[in-house]
Backbone as a chain_set.jsonl record, in Angstrom:
{"seq": "MEVTCSKFDLKYNHWERNVWFKSFVVAAGIAALAVGSTDAFASEYLTNGSFETGDFSGWNLVGDQGLVFVVDGTAVPYIGGGVSQGAQHGSFYVYEGPMLSEATLSQSFADTSGATLTISGWVTGDGSQPSDVRFLFNGIELGAINPVPDQQWTQYVFSAVATGNDTFSVAFRNDNSFDGLDHFSVSSVSAVPEPGTWALLLLGFAGLGALRYYRIRALAA", "coords": {"N": [[9.842, -41.606, 114.136], [10.954, -41.971, 110.446], [9.202, -40.974, 107.597], [8.842, -42.051, 104.308], [8.312, -41.359, 100.782], [7.905, -43.043, 97.998], [8.509, -42.741, 94.473], [6.755, -43.773, 92.939], [4.427, -43.88, 94.785], [4.155, -41.394, 94.94], [3.115, -40.403, 91.824], [0.62, -42.085, 92.148], [-0.663, -41.116, 94.159], [-0.765, -38.808, 92.686], [-2.409, -39.689, 90.413], [-5.024, -40.834, 91.75], [-6.202, -38.048, 92.538], [-6.576, -37.326, 90.242], [-8.57, -39.033, 89.095], [-10.304, -38.811, 91.096], [-11.097, -36.001, 90.537], [-11.942, -36.072, 87.608], [-14.263, -37.717, 88.366], [-15.878, -35.924, 89.703], [-15.792, -34.033, 87.43], [-17.766, -35.229, 86.02], [-19.764, -36.077, 86.853], [-20.822, -33.48, 87.761], [-21.453, -32.412, 85.256], [-23.23, -34.396, 84.246], [-25.158, -33.982, 86.063], [-25.828, -31.241, 85.199], [-27.122, -31.831, 82.281], [-29.113, -33.256, 82.91], [-30.484, -31.343, 84.724], [-31.379, -29.28, 82.484], [-32.551, -30.976, 80.628], [-35.258, -30.888, 81.274], [-38.164, -29.823, 80.092], [-40.769, -27.376, 78.988], [-43.798, -28.061, 79.164], [-46.304, -27.078, 76.97], [-49.863, -26.749, 76.596], [-52.011, -26.637, 74.41], [-55.483, -25.319, 73.749], [-57.217, -24.71, 72.042], [-58.612, -24.174, 68.687], [-57.605, -23.122, 65.428], [-57.226, -20.679, 66.483], [-55.817, -18.556, 65.183], [-57.226, -18.467, 63.016], [-56.559, -18.931, 60.561], [-57.538, -20.878, 58.896], [-58.672, -19.336, 56.776], [-61.015, -18.775, 57.738], [-64.216, -19.677, 59.764], [-63.5, -22.339, 61.124], [-63.483, -24.284, 63.879], [-64.843, -23.054, 65.335], [-67.732, -21.73, 67.247], [-70.284, -19.478, 66.345], [-72.527, -16.885, 66.904], [-75.032, -14.836, 67.432], [-75.113, -11.668, 66.044], [-74.661, -12.011, 63.421], [-74.056, -10.62, 60.816], [-72.269, -8.593, 60.19], [-69.589, -9.9, 60.476], [-66.713, -11.097, 59.918], [-63.583, -13.354, 58.743], [-60.636, -11.967, 57.079], [-58.462, -11.509, 54.901], [-55.584, -10.167, 56.5], [-53.331, -9.031, 54.69], [-54.437, -8.003, 52.153], [-56.914, -6.836, 53.191], [-55.888, -4.621, 55.123], [-55.887, -3.833, 58.574], [-56.452, -0.33, 60.024], [-56.242, 1.369, 62.18], [-55.328, 2.311, 65.543], [-54.28, 4.993, 64.157], [-52.214, 3.794, 61.868], [-51.909, 1.511, 59.397], [-52.277, -1.762, 59.397], [-51.862, -5.351, 59.396], [-52.668, -8.614, 59.82], [-52.694, -9.655, 63.303], [-51.258, -11.722, 63.993], [-49.888, -14.413, 61.728], [-51.677, -14.781, 58.575], [-54.258, -14.077, 58.597], [-57.341, -12.376, 60.139], [-60.265, -11.556, 62.421], [-62.646, -9.288, 61.43], [-64.586, -7.411, 62.72], [-68.385, -5.788, 63.52], [-70.253, -6.074, 64.571], [-73.926, -4.474, 64.978], [-75.913, -2.848, 67.444], [-76.279, -5.165, 68.95], [-74.511, -8.038, 70.296], [-72.205, -10.466, 68.853], [-70.697, -13.213, 69.239], [-68.201, -15.448, 69.528], [-66.895, -18.826, 70.348], [-65.354, -21.442, 71.519], [-65.471, -25.063, 73.058], [-63.581, -27.306, 75.082], [-61.658, -30.169, 76.352], [-59.574, -30.382, 78.938], [-57.448, -30.183, 81.638], [-58.314, -30.889, 85.04], [-58.14, -28.669, 87.539], [-55.831, -27.312, 86.44], [-53.871, -24.524, 85.6], [-55.188, -22.08, 83.561], [-54.114, -20.114, 81.048], [-54.956, -17.353, 79.326], [-55.673, -15.804, 76.475], [-56.068, -12.807, 74.148], [-55.714, -10.798, 71.067], [-56.72, -7.433, 70.394], [-57.445, -4.76, 68.377], [-58.506, -1.444, 67.5], [-60.637, 1.677, 66.094], [-61.349, 3.658, 67.587], [-64.113, 3.807, 67.766], [-67.361, 4.497, 69.076], [-70.534, 3.376, 70.024], [-68.797, 0.329, 71.271], [-67.531, -2.731, 72.213], [-65.387, -5.159, 73.632], [-65.708, -8.487, 75.1], [-64.253, -11.044, 77.135], [-64.648, -14.554, 78.322], [-65.139, -16.924, 80.503], [-66.234, -20.095, 80.61], [-69.158, -18.928, 80.66], [-68.473, -16.928, 82.683], [-67.199, -13.532, 82.862], [-64.275, -12.268, 82.084], [-62.886, -9.981, 81.694], [-63.659, -6.794, 80.311], [-63.31, -5.042, 77.507], [-64.15, -1.985, 77.106], [-65.083, 1.384, 76.206], [-63.701, 0.081, 73.286], [-60.45, 1.434, 72.467], [-59.081, 3.723, 70.419], [-56.572, 1.813, 69.31], [-52.952, -0.035, 68.444], [-52.741, -3.24, 67.503], [-53.507, -5.024, 70.393], [-52.514, -7.034, 73.168], [-54.521, -8.847, 75.368], [-54.253, -10.424, 78.368], [-55.6, -13.444, 80.508], [-56.373, -15.291, 83.623], [-57.418, -18.562, 84.559], [-58.926, -21.375, 86.294], [-59.157, -24.476, 85.182], [-61.55, -26.783, 84.634], [-61.613, -29.456, 83.631], [-63.785, -29.672, 81.827], [-64.547, -27.355, 79.634], [-64.826, -23.79, 78.36], [-64.024, -21.305, 76.23], [-65.058, -18.098, 75.226], [-65.728, -15.185, 73.488], [-67.237, -12.0, 73.21], [-68.586, -9.353, 71.29], [-68.897, -6.152, 69.87], [-69.502, -3.32, 67.592], [-71.344, -0.124, 66.863], [-70.751, 1.926, 65.173], [-68.434, 1.202, 63.606], [-65.731, -0.721, 62.78], [-64.104, -3.226, 64.665], [-61.075, -5.113, 65.108], [-59.718, -8.682, 65.672], [-57.962, -10.936, 66.971], [-55.376, -14.145, 67.284], [-56.082, -15.656, 69.584], [-55.69, -17.411, 72.861], [-56.015, -20.689, 74.437], [-54.364, -21.85, 77.058], [-51.691, -24.176, 78.935], [-49.219, -24.554, 80.745], [-46.691, -27.144, 81.828], [-43.721, -28.302, 83.945], [-42.36, -30.634, 82.103], [-40.443, -33.786, 82.863], [-37.75, -34.971, 80.269], [-37.466, -38.476, 78.725], [-34.916, -39.077, 78.875], [-33.837, -37.855, 81.256], [-33.606, -39.502, 83.422], [-31.992, -41.714, 82.958], [-29.502, -40.406, 81.975], [-28.952, -39.572, 84.645], [-28.697, -41.971, 86.062], [-26.641, -43.65, 84.492], [-24.404, -41.664, 84.831], [-24.239, -42.223, 87.777], [-23.642, -45.054, 87.556], [-20.776, -44.529, 86.436], [-19.524, -43.327, 88.067], [-19.6, -45.453, 90.013], [-18.184, -47.611, 88.475], [-15.716, -46.176, 88.603], [-15.275, -45.808, 90.961], [-14.918, -48.522, 91.832], [-12.481, -49.883, 90.105], [-10.685, -48.121, 91.293], [-10.548, -49.021, 93.893], [-9.713, -51.686, 93.279], [-7.297, -50.911, 92.558], [-5.959, -49.953, 94.366], [-5.816, -52.593, 96.083], [-4.235, -53.734, 94.298]], "CA": [[9.488, -42.863, 112.429], [10.613, -41.461, 109.314], [8.363, -41.537, 106.658], [9.563, -41.546, 103.203], [7.224, -41.251, 99.912], [8.577, -42.818, 96.695], [7.715, -41.795, 92.94], [5.648, -44.364, 92.438], [3.407, -43.516, 95.607], [3.476, -39.944, 94.314], [2.619, -41.11, 90.853], [-0.379, -42.854, 92.577], [-1.46, -40.352, 94.438], [-1.343, -38.06, 91.535], [-3.702, -40.42, 89.505], [-6.052, -40.804, 92.716], [-6.834, -37.306, 92.622], [-7.054, -36.874, 88.977], [-9.712, -39.764, 88.817], [-11.679, -38.081, 91.26], [-11.499, -34.785, 89.803], [-13.013, -36.374, 86.684], [-15.759, -38.278, 88.87], [-16.82, -35.052, 89.753], [-16.657, -33.293, 86.829], [-18.781, -36.545, 85.115], [-21.008, -36.26, 87.96], [-21.304, -32.228, 87.522], [-21.853, -32.635, 83.897], [-24.531, -35.27, 84.023], [-26.521, -33.139, 86.778], [-26.542, -30.149, 84.476], [-27.784, -32.2, 81.427], [-30.192, -33.757, 83.797], [-31.758, -30.024, 84.711], [-31.471, -29.046, 81.034], [-33.518, -31.693, 79.977], [-36.547, -30.579, 81.742], [-38.902, -28.716, 79.033], [-41.945, -26.837, 79.773], [-44.428, -29.036, 78.356], [-47.17, -26.44, 76.804], [-50.921, -27.322, 76.229], [-52.926, -25.068, 73.421], [-56.517, -25.549, 73.97], [-58.09, -24.09, 71.299], [-58.059, -25.28, 67.611], [-57.834, -22.191, 64.609], [-56.901, -19.544, 67.462], [-55.616, -17.267, 64.566], [-57.935, -17.814, 61.873], [-55.539, -19.199, 59.221], [-57.985, -21.358, 57.734], [-59.46, -18.42, 56.433], [-62.677, -18.822, 58.145], [-64.179, -19.645, 61.497], [-63.414, -23.313, 61.436], [-63.242, -24.692, 65.15], [-65.339, -22.04, 66.405], [-68.956, -21.489, 67.174], [-70.48, -18.243, 66.009], [-73.64, -17.033, 67.476], [-75.832, -13.212, 67.575], [-75.509, -10.887, 65.396], [-73.211, -11.975, 62.141], [-74.379, -9.941, 59.446], [-71.311, -7.854, 59.93], [-68.721, -10.43, 61.08], [-66.18, -11.732, 58.763], [-62.138, -13.56, 58.468], [-60.127, -11.144, 56.037], [-56.819, -11.666, 54.365], [-54.85, -8.663, 56.721], [-52.44, -8.575, 53.493], [-55.252, -7.391, 51.323], [-57.743, -5.752, 53.91], [-55.301, -4.393, 56.443], [-56.807, -3.175, 59.431], [-56.588, 0.871, 60.265], [-56.289, 1.555, 63.466], [-54.302, 3.145, 66.455], [-53.195, 5.875, 63.626], [-51.471, 3.151, 61.543], [-52.476, 0.782, 58.731], [-51.787, -3.073, 59.846], [-52.143, -6.568, 59.013], [-52.951, -9.371, 61.333], [-51.564, -9.689, 64.459], [-50.798, -13.179, 63.853], [-50.151, -15.211, 60.671], [-52.433, -13.717, 57.543], [-56.002, -13.631, 58.678], [-57.93, -11.934, 61.266], [-61.336, -11.439, 62.714], [-63.289, -8.091, 60.955], [-66.331, -7.284, 63.203], [-68.422, -4.484, 63.977], [-71.964, -6.161, 64.92], [-74.896, -3.155, 65.467], [-76.905, -2.811, 68.332], [-75.983, -6.285, 69.794], [-72.779, -8.518, 70.395], [-71.827, -11.386, 68.308], [-70.143, -13.79, 70.162], [-67.318, -16.829, 68.871], [-66.783, -19.614, 71.428], [-65.044, -22.9, 71.885], [-65.319, -25.89, 73.985], [-62.552, -28.226, 75.107], [-61.422, -30.704, 77.289], [-58.419, -29.776, 79.386], [-56.58, -31.204, 83.219], [-58.615, -30.473, 86.054], [-57.369, -27.98, 88.355], [-54.769, -26.525, 86.201], [-54.153, -23.108, 85.584], [-54.823, -21.831, 82.3], [-53.81, -18.617, 80.564], [-56.397, -17.192, 78.256], [-55.353, -14.449, 76.107], [-56.357, -12.707, 72.904], [-55.537, -9.269, 70.724], [-57.813, -6.466, 69.882], [-57.237, -3.451, 67.747], [-59.682, -0.421, 66.858], [-60.333, 2.897, 65.764], [-61.785, 4.229, 68.986], [-65.316, 4.236, 67.68], [-68.421, 4.095, 69.86], [-70.242, 2.352, 71.203], [-68.131, -0.668, 71.131], [-66.876, -3.537, 73.295], [-65.071, -7.08, 73.166], [-65.562, -9.327, 76.238], [-63.412, -12.115, 77.065], [-65.802, -15.164, 78.981], [-64.671, -18.496, 80.463], [-67.59, -20.857, 81.347], [-69.795, -17.531, 80.664], [-68.387, -15.885, 83.61], [-66.858, -12.568, 82.442], [-62.859, -12.302, 82.869], [-62.255, -8.72, 81.364], [-64.142, -6.674, 79.012], [-62.988, -3.414, 77.008], [-65.719, -0.785, 76.611], [-65.07, 0.994, 74.577], [-62.368, -0.436, 72.497], [-59.79, 2.551, 72.403], [-58.06, 3.707, 69.146], [-55.506, 1.32, 69.573], [-53.044, -1.109, 67.717], [-52.848, -4.587, 68.29], [-52.823, -4.924, 71.999], [-52.891, -8.474, 74.123], [-55.349, -8.993, 77.102], [-54.192, -11.837, 79.044], [-56.244, -13.534, 82.129], [-56.274, -16.777, 84.219], [-58.266, -19.398, 84.938], [-58.509, -22.9, 86.371], [-59.831, -26.183, 84.223], [-62.701, -27.954, 85.41], [-61.784, -30.71, 82.968], [-64.234, -29.745, 80.698], [-64.54, -25.844, 79.584], [-65.906, -23.279, 77.059], [-63.93, -20.063, 76.083], [-66.072, -17.392, 74.484], [-65.608, -13.534, 73.266], [-68.536, -11.85, 72.846], [-68.048, -8.098, 70.628], [-69.916, -5.319, 69.102], [-69.318, -1.923, 67.185], [-72.063, 0.195, 65.825], [-70.105, 2.76, 63.832], [-67.48, 1.04, 62.702], [-65.378, -2.258, 62.861], [-62.939, -3.609, 65.602], [-60.26, -6.271, 64.553], [-59.414, -9.485, 66.753], [-56.995, -12.088, 66.215], [-54.644, -14.741, 68.123], [-57.242, -16.215, 70.78], [-55.299, -18.739, 73.331], [-55.94, -21.005, 76.018], [-53.196, -22.511, 77.27], [-51.541, -24.41, 80.607], [-47.563, -24.951, 80.912], [-46.192, -27.673, 83.182], [-42.55, -28.977, 83.837], [-42.372, -32.493, 82.162], [-38.589, -34.0, 82.459], [-37.833, -35.753, 79.431], [-37.372, -39.62, 79.419], [-33.65, -39.323, 79.005], [-33.416, -37.543, 82.213], [-33.454, -40.615, 84.337], [-31.204, -42.561, 82.29], [-28.569, -39.792, 82.266], [-28.438, -39.559, 86.208], [-28.129, -43.424, 86.287], [-25.272, -43.254, 83.486], [-23.614, -41.212, 85.769], [-24.099, -42.816, 89.3], [-22.702, -45.725, 87.231], [-19.897, -44.223, 85.903], [-18.726, -43.11, 89.535], [-19.304, -46.722, 90.598], [-17.244, -48.032, 87.875], [-14.226, -45.269, 88.738], [-14.996, -46.582, 92.525], [-14.409, -49.969, 91.691], [-11.481, -49.848, 89.723], [-9.599, -47.588, 92.435], [-9.963, -50.184, 94.988], [-8.401, -52.604, 92.943], [-5.805, -50.831, 92.19], [-5.333, -50.014, 95.937], [-5.349, -53.693, 96.398], [-2.839, -54.402, 93.794]], "C": [[9.77, -41.586, 111.492], [9.521, -41.999, 108.453], [8.627, -41.139, 105.132], [8.16, -41.901, 102.161], [8.07, -41.674, 98.621], [7.706, -42.518, 95.566], [6.764, -42.656, 92.786], [4.314, -44.185, 93.192], [3.003, -41.847, 95.32], [2.877, -39.998, 92.77], [0.878, -41.63, 91.218], [-1.174, -42.016, 93.198], [-2.035, -39.338, 93.312], [-2.607, -38.561, 90.778], [-4.757, -40.807, 90.079], [-6.37, -39.112, 92.356], [-7.268, -36.748, 91.225], [-8.471, -37.854, 88.301], [-10.937, -39.082, 89.952], [-12.189, -36.599, 91.012], [-12.525, -34.955, 88.774], [-14.229, -36.736, 86.954], [-16.524, -37.135, 88.599], [-17.102, -33.929, 88.622], [-17.898, -34.14, 85.692], [-19.708, -35.9, 85.756], [-21.52, -34.723, 87.868], [-22.304, -32.291, 86.037], [-23.199, -33.062, 83.269], [-25.658, -34.799, 84.422], [-26.93, -31.976, 85.526], [-27.307, -30.606, 83.285], [-29.23, -32.719, 81.97], [-31.208, -32.54, 84.113], [-32.02, -29.669, 83.5], [-32.149, -29.666, 80.43], [-34.947, -31.845, 80.346], [-37.294, -29.378, 81.078], [-40.135, -28.439, 80.145], [-42.605, -27.303, 78.641], [-46.061, -27.883, 77.887], [-48.61, -26.913, 75.933], [-51.761, -26.249, 75.353], [-54.166, -26.311, 72.872], [-57.751, -25.691, 72.912], [-57.716, -24.106, 69.736], [-58.826, -23.645, 66.737], [-57.959, -20.748, 65.259], [-56.655, -18.328, 66.214], [-55.941, -17.209, 63.502], [-57.407, -18.286, 60.869], [-55.841, -20.25, 58.624], [-58.471, -20.469, 56.891], [-60.921, -18.36, 56.779], [-62.913, -19.222, 59.708], [-64.333, -21.095, 61.65], [-63.042, -23.524, 63.241], [-64.23, -23.904, 65.883], [-67.072, -21.906, 66.078], [-69.623, -20.391, 67.192], [-71.907, -17.84, 66.032], [-74.015, -15.674, 67.598], [-75.757, -13.206, 66.204], [-74.319, -11.175, 64.129], [-73.069, -11.557, 61.124], [-72.92, -8.762, 59.368], [-69.831, -8.208, 60.667], [-67.9, -11.353, 60.069], [-64.677, -11.678, 59.137], [-62.056, -12.697, 57.344], [-58.781, -11.659, 56.379], [-56.334, -9.916, 55.143], [-53.919, -8.404, 55.531], [-53.248, -8.013, 52.317], [-56.643, -6.408, 52.112], [-57.065, -5.59, 55.173], [-56.223, -3.214, 57.2], [-56.239, -1.527, 59.567], [-56.917, 1.194, 61.119], [-54.852, 1.976, 64.263], [-53.165, 4.092, 65.126], [-52.339, 5.246, 62.508], [-52.243, 2.263, 60.467], [-51.513, -0.768, 58.777], [-52.511, -4.093, 59.516], [-52.611, -7.161, 59.967], [-52.123, -9.282, 61.947], [-50.657, -10.845, 64.032], [-50.572, -14.162, 62.584], [-50.801, -13.964, 59.408], [-53.644, -13.076, 58.124], [-56.14, -13.36, 59.922], [-59.314, -11.905, 61.334], [-61.687, -9.778, 62.378], [-64.425, -7.624, 61.363], [-66.853, -5.757, 63.408], [-70.442, -5.061, 63.608], [-72.632, -4.585, 65.32], [-75.808, -3.354, 66.791], [-76.971, -4.255, 69.432], [-74.809, -7.093, 69.466], [-73.093, -9.897, 69.577], [-70.757, -12.314, 69.261], [-69.257, -15.563, 69.524], [-67.02, -17.497, 70.522], [-66.299, -20.83, 70.804], [-64.926, -23.752, 72.905], [-64.493, -27.187, 74.168], [-62.595, -28.612, 75.954], [-59.667, -30.196, 77.947], [-57.884, -31.06, 81.109], [-57.307, -30.101, 84.165], [-57.914, -29.55, 86.973], [-56.274, -27.283, 87.899], [-55.138, -25.252, 85.801], [-53.86, -22.704, 84.236], [-55.049, -20.751, 81.894], [-54.301, -18.278, 79.111], [-55.907, -16.299, 78.025], [-55.763, -13.985, 74.649], [-55.825, -10.854, 72.514], [-56.504, -8.66, 69.992], [-56.949, -5.256, 69.502], [-58.682, -3.137, 67.248], [-59.473, 1.054, 66.865], [-60.969, 3.867, 66.846], [-63.174, 4.669, 68.912], [-66.574, 3.75, 68.969], [-69.871, 3.899, 69.669], [-69.673, 1.14, 70.532], [-67.559, -1.842, 72.651], [-66.065, -4.988, 72.701], [-65.007, -7.18, 74.715], [-65.017, -10.5, 75.969], [-64.278, -12.894, 78.667], [-64.826, -16.502, 79.105], [-65.772, -19.028, 81.203], [-68.9, -19.613, 81.513], [-69.518, -16.7, 81.639], [-66.921, -14.916, 82.836], [-65.12, -12.322, 83.122], [-62.266, -10.722, 82.408], [-63.195, -8.073, 80.228], [-63.092, -5.405, 78.709], [-64.313, -2.902, 76.034], [-65.498, 0.523, 77.041], [-63.99, 0.383, 74.213], [-61.825, 0.842, 72.042], [-59.595, 2.787, 71.086], [-56.532, 3.091, 69.605], [-54.727, 0.215, 68.479], [-53.231, -2.207, 68.359], [-52.301, -4.633, 69.64], [-53.282, -6.353, 72.661], [-53.657, -7.859, 75.277], [-54.997, -10.088, 77.076], [-54.803, -12.097, 80.221], [-55.951, -14.905, 82.349], [-57.221, -17.098, 84.313], [-58.198, -20.735, 85.697], [-59.524, -23.525, 86.017], [-60.591, -26.762, 85.397], [-62.781, -29.409, 84.944], [-62.789, -30.486, 81.841], [-64.912, -27.658, 80.481], [-64.643, -25.303, 78.065], [-65.284, -21.772, 77.177], [-64.509, -19.335, 75.244], [-65.044, -15.859, 74.466], [-66.441, -12.953, 72.699], [-67.881, -9.96, 72.325], [-69.171, -7.403, 69.699], [-69.208, -3.756, 68.65], [-70.168, -1.496, 66.274], [-71.803, 0.477, 64.975], [-69.254, 2.442, 63.228], [-66.96, -0.448, 62.883], [-64.063, -2.152, 63.969], [-61.854, -4.651, 64.819], [-60.241, -7.37, 65.795], [-58.401, -10.779, 66.078], [-56.223, -12.848, 67.479], [-55.139, -15.025, 69.175], [-55.903, -17.433, 71.175], [-55.796, -18.862, 74.492], [-55.034, -22.029, 75.802], [-52.877, -23.091, 78.964], [-50.203, -24.83, 79.904], [-47.474, -25.557, 82.165], [-44.63, -28.227, 82.641], [-42.444, -30.276, 83.73], [-41.153, -32.561, 81.879], [-38.797, -35.295, 81.498], [-37.237, -37.228, 79.811], [-35.967, -39.648, 79.688], [-33.109, -38.805, 80.502], [-32.823, -38.341, 83.439], [-32.373, -41.367, 83.989], [-29.983, -41.853, 81.665], [-27.913, -39.757, 83.725], [-27.798, -40.911, 86.623], [-26.787, -43.575, 85.699], [-24.486, -42.744, 84.846], [-23.164, -41.932, 87.185], [-23.244, -44.339, 89.118], [-21.234, -45.84, 86.867], [-19.006, -44.226, 87.215], [-18.802, -44.396, 90.213], [-18.179, -47.554, 90.191], [-15.879, -47.346, 88.602], [-13.892, -45.643, 90.254], [-14.346, -47.872, 92.525], [-13.038, -50.231, 91.285], [-10.342, -49.162, 90.605], [-9.283, -48.573, 93.739], [-9.273, -51.317, 94.716], [-7.436, -52.801, 92.898], [-5.14, -50.6, 93.674], [-5.107, -51.41, 96.537], [-4.143, -54.284, 95.932], [-1.607, -53.654, 94.435]], "O": [[9.177, -40.51, 111.573], [9.027, -43.126, 108.515], [8.614, -39.953, 104.804], [7.181, -42.529, 102.562], [8.859, -40.857, 98.147], [6.531, -42.153, 95.606], [5.707, -42.148, 92.411], [3.239, -44.273, 92.599], [1.919, -41.279, 95.45], [1.826, -39.357, 92.747], [0.022, -41.436, 90.354], [-2.373, -42.033, 92.922], [-3.21, -39.081, 93.052], [-3.627, -37.896, 90.596], [-5.657, -41.195, 89.334], [-7.193, -39.201, 91.445], [-8.136, -35.888, 91.078], [-9.178, -37.528, 87.348], [-12.128, -38.907, 89.697], [-13.314, -36.14, 91.213], [-13.614, -34.382, 88.767], [-15.205, -36.411, 86.279], [-17.432, -37.026, 87.775], [-18.059, -33.155, 88.613], [-18.635, -33.642, 84.842], [-20.471, -35.14, 85.159], [-22.748, -34.64, 87.898], [-23.526, -32.223, 85.908], [-23.93, -32.588, 82.399], [-26.756, -34.87, 83.87], [-28.052, -31.861, 85.031], [-28.269, -29.876, 83.049], [-30.293, -32.52, 81.383], [-32.415, -32.596, 83.879], [-33.234, -29.739, 83.308], [-32.6, -29.089, 79.441], [-35.705, -32.697, 79.882], [-37.117, -28.204, 81.403], [-40.424, -28.836, 81.274], [-42.267, -27.121, 77.471], [-46.974, -28.039, 78.698], [-48.521, -27.366, 74.793], [-52.058, -25.128, 75.764], [-54.124, -27.347, 72.21], [-58.76, -26.396, 72.897], [-56.514, -24.051, 69.477], [-59.896, -23.11, 67.026], [-58.605, -19.829, 64.757], [-57.268, -17.265, 66.306], [-55.474, -16.373, 62.729], [-58.054, -17.898, 59.896], [-55.026, -20.815, 57.896], [-58.827, -21.086, 55.887], [-61.814, -17.908, 56.062], [-62.093, -19.13, 60.621], [-65.318, -21.378, 62.331], [-62.235, -22.731, 63.727], [-64.407, -24.147, 67.076], [-67.575, -21.966, 64.956], [-69.695, -20.034, 68.368], [-72.618, -18.402, 65.199], [-73.021, -15.075, 68.008], [-76.068, -14.065, 65.379], [-73.264, -10.547, 64.036], [-72.148, -11.893, 60.379], [-72.732, -8.169, 58.306], [-69.09, -7.398, 61.225], [-68.46, -12.277, 59.479], [-64.192, -10.666, 59.644], [-63.036, -12.528, 56.618], [-58.204, -12.031, 57.401], [-56.587, -8.826, 54.632], [-53.736, -7.191, 55.429], [-52.558, -7.508, 51.433], [-57.188, -5.448, 51.567], [-57.423, -6.191, 56.186], [-56.887, -2.256, 56.804], [-55.172, -1.532, 58.954], [-58.12, 1.454, 61.15], [-53.704, 1.98, 63.818], [-51.939, 4.033, 65.032], [-51.587, 6.084, 62.01], [-53.452, 2.285, 60.694], [-50.374, -0.895, 58.328], [-53.718, -3.952, 59.317], [-53.001, -6.56, 60.968], [-50.978, -8.956, 61.636], [-49.454, -10.753, 63.786], [-51.544, -14.917, 62.58], [-50.537, -12.765, 59.327], [-53.948, -11.883, 58.131], [-55.417, -13.82, 60.806], [-59.834, -12.24, 60.27], [-61.038, -8.958, 63.027], [-65.318, -7.387, 60.55], [-66.127, -4.765, 63.462], [-71.352, -4.67, 62.876], [-71.967, -3.698, 65.855], [-76.428, -4.418, 66.809], [-77.608, -4.3, 70.484], [-74.155, -6.864, 68.449], [-74.221, -10.381, 69.676], [-70.025, -11.686, 70.026], [-69.881, -16.574, 69.199], [-66.95, -16.854, 71.57], [-66.732, -21.235, 69.725], [-64.244, -23.32, 73.836], [-64.73, -28.124, 73.406], [-63.292, -28.062, 76.807], [-58.793, -29.711, 77.229], [-58.022, -32.257, 81.36], [-57.086, -28.89, 84.167], [-56.747, -29.92, 87.105], [-55.645, -26.617, 88.721], [-56.288, -24.839, 85.653], [-52.759, -22.825, 83.7], [-56.101, -20.201, 82.22], [-54.046, -18.853, 78.053], [-55.501, -15.612, 78.963], [-55.796, -14.924, 73.854], [-55.634, -9.956, 73.334], [-57.094, -9.216, 69.066], [-55.98, -4.842, 70.139], [-59.595, -3.852, 66.833], [-58.531, 1.639, 67.399], [-60.894, 5.063, 66.564], [-63.608, 5.579, 69.618], [-66.502, 2.702, 69.612], [-70.273, 4.658, 68.787], [-69.98, 0.885, 69.368], [-67.313, -1.522, 73.814], [-66.19, -5.602, 71.642], [-64.489, -6.355, 75.467], [-65.138, -11.06, 74.88], [-64.505, -12.286, 79.713], [-64.067, -16.99, 78.268], [-66.203, -18.533, 82.245], [-69.501, -19.539, 82.585], [-70.181, -15.664, 81.675], [-65.902, -15.444, 82.392], [-64.834, -12.229, 84.315], [-61.168, -10.379, 82.846], [-63.49, -8.778, 79.263], [-62.279, -4.934, 79.505], [-64.976, -3.175, 75.033], [-65.709, 0.813, 78.218], [-63.217, 0.146, 75.141], [-62.53, 1.481, 71.261], [-60.029, 1.858, 70.405], [-55.606, 3.731, 70.103], [-55.45, -0.412, 67.704], [-53.73, -2.319, 69.479], [-51.152, -4.406, 70.021], [-54.469, -6.674, 72.598], [-53.506, -6.806, 75.896], [-55.201, -10.855, 76.135], [-54.723, -11.235, 81.096], [-55.402, -15.63, 81.519], [-58.158, -16.304, 84.225], [-57.064, -21.208, 85.624], [-60.668, -23.279, 86.397], [-60.343, -27.062, 86.564], [-63.494, -30.307, 85.392], [-62.603, -31.178, 80.84], [-65.607, -27.031, 81.28], [-64.59, -25.925, 77.004], [-65.783, -20.996, 77.992], [-64.587, -19.922, 74.165], [-64.055, -15.558, 75.134], [-66.587, -13.262, 71.516], [-66.933, -9.43, 72.905], [-70.045, -7.942, 69.018], [-68.448, -3.172, 69.422], [-70.179, -1.965, 65.136], [-72.132, -0.063, 63.919], [-68.967, 3.106, 62.232], [-67.785, -1.329, 63.127], [-63.26, -1.223, 64.055], [-62.161, -4.829, 63.641], [-60.713, -7.002, 66.87], [-58.294, -11.274, 64.955], [-56.341, -12.349, 68.598], [-54.478, -14.514, 70.08], [-55.295, -18.118, 70.353], [-56.042, -18.02, 75.356], [-54.878, -22.805, 74.859], [-53.486, -22.7, 79.96], [-50.11, -25.323, 78.78], [-47.85, -25.093, 83.241], [-44.318, -28.498, 81.482], [-42.413, -31.068, 84.671], [-40.583, -31.863, 81.04], [-39.549, -36.256, 81.666], [-36.639, -37.388, 80.875], [-35.645, -40.226, 80.727], [-32.056, -39.275, 80.933], [-31.912, -38.01, 84.198], [-31.706, -41.724, 84.96], [-29.346, -42.518, 80.848], [-26.712, -39.874, 83.969], [-26.766, -41.058, 87.278], [-25.819, -43.624, 86.458], [-24.067, -43.494, 85.727], [-22.01, -42.133, 87.563], [-22.487, -44.814, 89.965], [-20.569, -46.873, 86.932], [-18.018, -44.937, 87.397], [-17.981, -44.505, 91.123], [-17.385, -48.104, 90.954], [-15.06, -48.097, 89.131], [-12.769, -45.77, 90.741], [-13.347, -48.171, 93.18], [-12.343, -50.825, 92.109], [-9.2, -49.621, 90.615], [-8.236, -48.802, 94.345], [-8.482, -51.9, 95.457], [-6.7, -53.782, 93.009], [-4.029, -51.003, 94.022], [-4.28, -51.503, 97.444], [-3.309, -54.968, 96.525], [-0.46, -54.016, 94.172]]}, "num_chains": 1, "name": "protein.A"}
């Protein structure tokens, strides 16, 4: 039996292939948009972590407070690590040198219980001893710099698990000179889909359904 194929059949088959190809492209594009619209949502729990108010607003300062200041790094650059440098972040930083005993800065905050927190801060020093900077979470020491070395701004990063209500603290002293502190942060990061993600997916499936519907109608005709 001989099978013939008219020009109309060829044209229709070509059209059908184009429809399915375009459908695939539409679906792939929507999937890419959906994936791309999932953002990382960061929560920052500290207030005035870089001291840009020019004071200790948001912080609780206790202990030996006599030689603890928030200074303008453009006017009072810190000389450490062999260079003169301003604030690590923004314009202001903490210039500190409590003697014989520590001073402590702390903040308490509500967070999401069970979340992994990233805790960080920047420290600079001239190598004077005795000196130390200690990072604490709910009174438990995460890490200590003892003594603070002769260094430019250096970041220290730690992890902790949130309990729902937590306290971050940094304790410090420098008996014979001053160290610099700046840009403290306690944050958590989670992947949060944008509201448009599901709408895009549904729109894509609706488009594919419509193409399928018109294809069936064309076949019937």
